[in-house]
C-alpha positions in Angstrom: -87.8 33.9 -35.9 -85.9 33.8 -33.0 -87.6 35.9 -31.7 -91.0 33.2 -32.6 -88.8 30.5 -31.3 -88.4 32.0 -28.0 -91.8 32.2 -27.8 -92.6 28.9 -28.7 -90.3 27.0 -26.4 -92.1 29.4 -23.5 -95.9 28.8 -24.3 -94.1 24.5 -24.2 -92.8 25.5 -20.5 -96.3 27.3 -19.4 -98.8 24.7 -20.6 -96.8 21.2 -19.4 -97.3 18.5 -21.8 -100.1 19.9 -23.7 -98.0 20.6 -26.6 -96.0 17.6 -28.6 -93.1 17.8 -30.6 -93.2 20.0 -34.4 -92.8 17.7 -37.2 -89.4 17.1 -36.4 -90.2 14.9 -33.5 -93.2 13.6 -34.8 -92.8 9.7 -36.7 -89.7 9.8 -34.2 -89.5 5.4 -32.8 -90.6 5.7 -29.1 -89.1 1.2 -29.3 -85.7 0.6 -28.5 -83.7 -1.0 -30.9 -83.3 -4.2 -32.3 -80.4 -5.0 -29.8 -81.2 -3.6 -26.5 -83.3 -5.6 -24.5 -86.4 -3.1 -23.4 -89.3 -2.9 -25.4 -90.0 -0.3 -25.3 -88.7 3.6 -23.5 -90.5 2.1 -20.3 -93.5 1.1 -17.7 -94.0 3.9 -16.9 -94.4 6.7 -20.7 -91.4 8.5 -21.1 -87.9 8.4 -21.4 -86.2 8.6 -18.2 -82.5 10.2 -19.2 -82.3 11.2 -15.5 -81.3 9.0 -13.3 -78.2 6.8 -15.0 -80.2 3.6 -15.8 -78.5 1.5 -18.6 -81.5 1.9 -21.5 -79.4 -1.7 -22.4 -81.2 -3.8 -20.2 -79.9 -7.1 -19.3 -78.1 -9.5 -19.9 -81.4 -12.5 -21.9 -79.0 -14.7 -20.7 -79.9 -13.0 -17.4 -83.7 -12.1 -18.0 -83.9 -16.3 -18.7 -82.5 -17.1 -15.8 -84.4 -14.7 -13.0 -87.4 -16.5 -15.0 -86.7 -19.6 -14.7 -85.8 -19.0 -10.7 -89.5 -17.2 -10.3 -90.6 -20.6 -9.7 -88.7 -20.7 -6.6 -89.0 -17.3 -5.4 -90.6 -18.8 -2.1 -87.0 -19.4 -1.6 -84.8 -17.7 1.1 -81.8 -16.8 -1.2 -79.1 -18.6 0.5 -77.5 -20.6 -1.9 -77.6 -17.9 -4.8 -76.4 -15.5 -2.5 -73.4 -17.8 -1.1 -72.9 -18.4 -5.0 -72.7 -15.1 -5.7 -70.1 -14.2 -3.0 -68.3 -17.2 -4.4 -67.6 -16.1 -7.6 -66.8 -12.8 -7.1 -64.4 -13.8 -4.3 -62.8 -16.1 -7.3 -62.6 -13.0 -9.9 -61.2 -10.6 -7.2 -58.7 -12.7 -5.3 -60.1 -12.2 -2.0 -62.1 -14.7 0.4 -65.3 -15.0 0.1 -66.1 -13.8 3.9 -64.6 -10.2 2.0 -67.3 -10.2 0.0 -70.9 -8.1 0.9 -74.2 -8.7 -1.2 -76.8 -5.7 -0.7 -79.7 -4.5 -2.0 -77.7 -2.2 -4.3 -74.5 -0.9 -3.4 -77.1 2.2 -2.2 -77.0 -0.7 1.0 -73.9 -0.9 1.6 -73.6 2.5 1.7 -76.2 3.3 4.0 -74.3 0.2 6.3 -70.9 2.3 6.2 -72.3 5.4 7.2 -73.8 3.8 10.0 -70.3 2.0 11.4 -68.1 5.5 10.0 -71.6 8.1 11.4 -72.5 6.5 14.9 -68.8 6.8 16.2 -69.3 10.6 15.8 -66.0 12.6 14.2 -65.4 13.6 10.8 -65.7 12.2 6.8 -64.3 13.4 3.8 -65.8 13.6 -0.1 -66.0 15.8 -2.9 -68.1 18.0 -3.1 -70.3 17.5 -4.9 -70.7 13.4 -5.5 -73.4 11.0 -5.0 -74.4 11.6 -2.0 -76.2 8.4 -0.2 -73.4 7.8 2.1 -73.0 11.6 3.5 -76.6 12.0 3.6 -77.0 9.5 5.7 -74.4 9.9 7.8 -75.1 13.9 9.1 -78.5 12.6 11.0 -75.5 10.1 13.6 -74.2 13.1 14.1 -71.0 13.5 11.7 -69.2 16.0 10.3 -69.5 15.4 6.1 -66.1 17.8 5.1 -67.1 18.1 1.4 -63.9 19.2 -0.8 -64.6 20.9 -4.0 -63.8 19.5 -7.2 -60.7 20.8 -8.7 -59.5 21.8 -11.6 -60.4 19.0 -13.7 -63.7 18.7 -12.2 -62.8 15.4 -10.2 -62.3 14.7 -6.2 -59.0 17.0 -5.3 -57.0 14.3 -4.1 -54.9 16.8 -2.7 -57.1 19.0 -0.4 -59.3 15.7 0.7 -56.0 14.6 2.2 -55.1 18.4 3.6 -58.1 18.1 5.2 -58.3 15.6 7.5 -58.6 15.0 10.8 -58.0 12.7 14.3 -61.4 12.6 14.1 -62.3 11.8 11.1 -63.6 8.0 10.4 -63.9 7.7 7.1 -62.9 9.1 3.0 -65.4 8.4 0.6 -64.5 8.8 -3.1 -66.2 7.9 -6.1 -64.9 6.9 -9.1 -65.6 7.7 -11.9 -67.1 10.4 -9.9 -71.2 11.0 -10.3 -72.5 13.5 -11.3 -68.9 14.6 -12.9 -68.5 11.7 -14.9 -64.3 11.9 -14.6 -61.9 10.0 -13.4 -58.8 9.8 -10.8 -56.4 8.9 -12.9 -55.7 5.9 -11.4 -51.9 5.9 -9.8 -52.7 8.8 -8.0 -55.9 7.3 -6.4 -54.2 3.9 -5.3 -51.7 6.3 -3.7 -53.4 8.4 -2.2 -55.6 5.0 -1.1 -52.7 4.0 0.7 -51.9 7.1 2.5 -55.2 7.7 3.9 -55.5 3.9 4.9 -52.5 4.8 8.0 -55.2 6.7 9.4 -59.1 5.8 8.2 -60.4 3.8 5.9 -61.2 5.1 2.2 -64.4 3.6 0.4 -64.1 3.9 -3.0 -67.2 4.1 -5.1 -66.7 2.3 -8.2 -70.3 2.5 -9.3 -69.5 3.0 -13.2 -65.8 1.7 -13.6 -66.8 -0.5 -16.6 -67.5 2.1 -18.6 -64.1 3.8 -18.2 -62.3 1.3 -19.4 -60.2 -2.5 -18.0 -62.4 -2.2 -14.8 -59.4 -4.8 -13.6 -56.9 -1.6 -13.7 -58.6 0.7 -13.4 -60.1 -0.8 -9.6 -58.9 -0.5 -6.2 -59.5 -4.5 -5.7 -55.9 -4.5 -5.3 -55.4 -2.6 -2.5 -58.0 -5.2 -0.3 -56.0 -7.8 -1.9 -52.9 -6.0 -0.3 -54.8 -6.1 3.2 -55.5 -1.9 3.4 -59.2 -0.8 5.9 -60.3 0.3 1.5 -64.0 -0.6 1.3 -65.2 -0.7 -2.8 -68.0 -1.2 -4.0 -69.9 -2.6 -7.1 -73.2 -2.7 -8.6 -75.3 -4.5 -10.6 -77.5 -1.8 -11.2 -75.5 -0.2 -14.4 -73.8 -2.5 -16.7 -75.6 -5.1 -16.1 -79.1 -3.5 -16.2 -80.3 -4.9 -13.2 -81.0 -1.7 -11.9 -85.2 -2.3 -10.2 -83.5 -5.3 -9.3 -81.3 -4.4 -6.4 -78.0 -6.2 -6.6 -74.7 -4.5 -5.5 -71.3 -5.7 -3.5 -68.6 -4.4 -1.8 -65.3 -5.7 -1.2 -63.3 -5.3 1.6 -60.7 -7.0 4.4 -62.1 -9.4 7.0 -62.5 -6.8 10.1 -64.1 -4.2 8.1 -66.8 -7.1 6.6 -67.6 -8.4 9.5 -68.3 -4.9 11.3 -70.4 -4.4 8.0 -72.9 -7.2 8.7 -73.9 -5.5 11.8 -75.5 -2.1 10.0 -77.6 -4.3 7.3 -79.9 -6.4 6.0 -78.7 -10.1 6.5 -80.4 -12.0 8.9 -82.4 -13.4 5.8 -78.6 -14.1 3.9 -79.2 -10.5 2.2 -82.4 -8.3 1.3 -81.2 -8.6 -2.3 -83.6 -12.0 -4.0 -83.9 -14.8 -5.0 -84.8 -13.9 -8.4 -82.2 -10.9 -7.8 -79.2 -12.9 -7.1 -79.6 -15.7 -9.6 -80.3 -12.7 -12.4 -76.7 -10.9 -10.7 -74.1 -14.5 -11.0 -75.3 -14.9 -14.5 -74.7 -11.3 -15.5 -71.5 -11.7 -14.0 -70.6 -14.6 -16.3 -71.6 -13.0 -19.2 -69.0 -11.0 -20.4 -69.6 -10.8 -24.1 -73.2 -8.7 -22.8 -70.7 -6.5 -20.5 -68.7 -6.3 -23.8 -72.0 -5.0 -25.9 -73.3 -2.9 -23.5 -69.7 -1.2 -23.0 -69.1 -0.9 -26.2 -72.2 0.4 -27.5 -72.5 2.8 -25.3 -69.0 4.7 -25.9 -70.4 4.3 -29.1 -73.6 6.2 -28.1 -71.0 9.5 -25.6 -69.3 9.6 -28.6 -72.2 10.6 -31.0 -73.8 12.7 -27.9 -70.6 15.2 -27.8 -70.2 15.2 -30.6 -72.9 16.9 -31.5 -72.9 18.3 -28.0 -69.6 20.0 -30.1 -71.2 21.0 -33.2 -74.1 23.0 -31.4 -71.1 24.6 -29.3 -72.5 23.2 -26.1 -69.6 23.2 -23.2 -69.7 19.2 -21.5 -67.3 17.4 -19.1 -65.9 14.5 -21.3 -67.0 11.8 -19.8 -65.9 8.2 -18.8 -69.6 6.8 -17.9 -73.1 6.9 -18.8 -73.5 10.6 -18.3 -72.9 13.8 -19.8 -72.4 17.1 -17.3 -73.4 19.9 -19.4 -73.1 23.9 -17.9 -75.2 25.2 -19.3 -76.1 30.1 -18.6 -79.8 29.8 -17.1 -82.0 27.7 -15.1 -81.1 24.2 -15.6 -84.3 23.0 -13.8 -86.1 25.5 -17.0 -84.5 23.7 -19.4 -84.9 20.2 -17.8 -88.5 20.8 -17.4 -89.2 22.2 -21.0 -88.0 19.5 -22.1 -89.7 17.3 -20.8 -92.6 19.0 -21.8 -92.4 19.0 -25.0 -90.2 15.6 -26.1 -90.9 13.6 -22.6 -87.4 13.0 -21.6 -86.7 13.3 -18.3 -83.3 15.2 -18.2 -81.7 16.1 -14.7 -81.2 19.9 -13.4 -78.1 20.5 -11.1 -77.2 23.7 -9.5 -73.4 22.8 -8.1 -71.7 25.7 -6.0 -73.8 28.9 -8.2 -73.4 26.7 -11.3 -76.4 25.7 -13.7 -75.7 22.5 -15.1 -78.0 19.2 -17.4 -76.2 15.5 -16.0 -78.4 14.0 -19.2 -77.7 10.0 -19.3 -77.4 8.4 -22.1 -79.6 5.8 -24.4 -80.3 4.2 -26.9 -79.4 5.7 -29.9 -83.6 5.9 -31.0 -84.2 7.8 -27.1 -80.8 10.5 -27.9 -82.5 11.4 -31.7 -85.9 12.1 -29.9 -83.6 13.7 -27.3 -80.8 16.0 -29.2 -83.8 17.2 -31.8 -85.8 18.7 -27.9 -82.7 20.0 -26.9 -81.3 21.6 -29.8 -84.2 23.6 -30.0 -84.0 24.1 -26.2 -80.9 25.3 -25.8 -80.7 28.1 -28.4 -84.0 30.1 -27.3 -82.7 30.3 -23.9 
């Protein structure tokens, strides 16, 4: 039986998507259950659990606001842009001049890569981590010093500190970490940022902070309010479900904000649209939907991690919308085989010579489909 199952899995991998799942998957619902915002799995015909999209979608109130805003799509987004900056500033206790709005946080990561990467010198970060700022800085001549995770799969703050040089222009920390899903101890990270800020600015990427607990208690925004050279970035792509609308923001000192404004689209206010900013404004205010998304995501995460425990599959406990797990064979072969069988896409990774799978969390129906296929594939490897 074991040999037959291995042969069947191998055949599925070889013939691409022509094989459908066994009877265990036939009849599996493709639509997300009631309570989610999405009418179906995706606009492209498969379940994408590879890039951490929020499968609960945006707030219904935000969707309604965007529909209304389409009537004003001819307008440049100056007014909603100003209002969003002011609303964020009030919540964070800073001046609006300290808030930058971009086309996703990627816009502001790239701006930072130019501001600090064009100076030459070095930039220090964990390895691996979310790579956008680093990969954009390197072509500018910046030496990126990559420090492997510690034993808890988190940024090794002690080693990062000891790797700072006189020419270090910026330190980047992703918290919670991507792709591990781990969370730095808040007091340790705060001490690290305060000490590092004596030498150079620290960019703290908090894309997934809302999923880790009470964001206001975990964030490094307080250090910005104290006047330290800290850049804290957030995105509306994750907890707010607006990945396709491209809105993000950063909060920092007025001086750093002025530097960053010179390095990203702001001539027509910013790179985000009138429609997307109006959606972001309503999403930002809709704390009830944010709580719903956090609660439902936590349920799905606990269920999936319990499933992995039950089948004896190791994983790294996550504080985010994804789970990273080591596997004993080529992770790309596993991911491709799973996709060919189920049309569920996950992300294969090779980290320090070890194969991993990073799996984003979807709706309960999507996760049932994933688990049915994943158990078969893992059992055959």
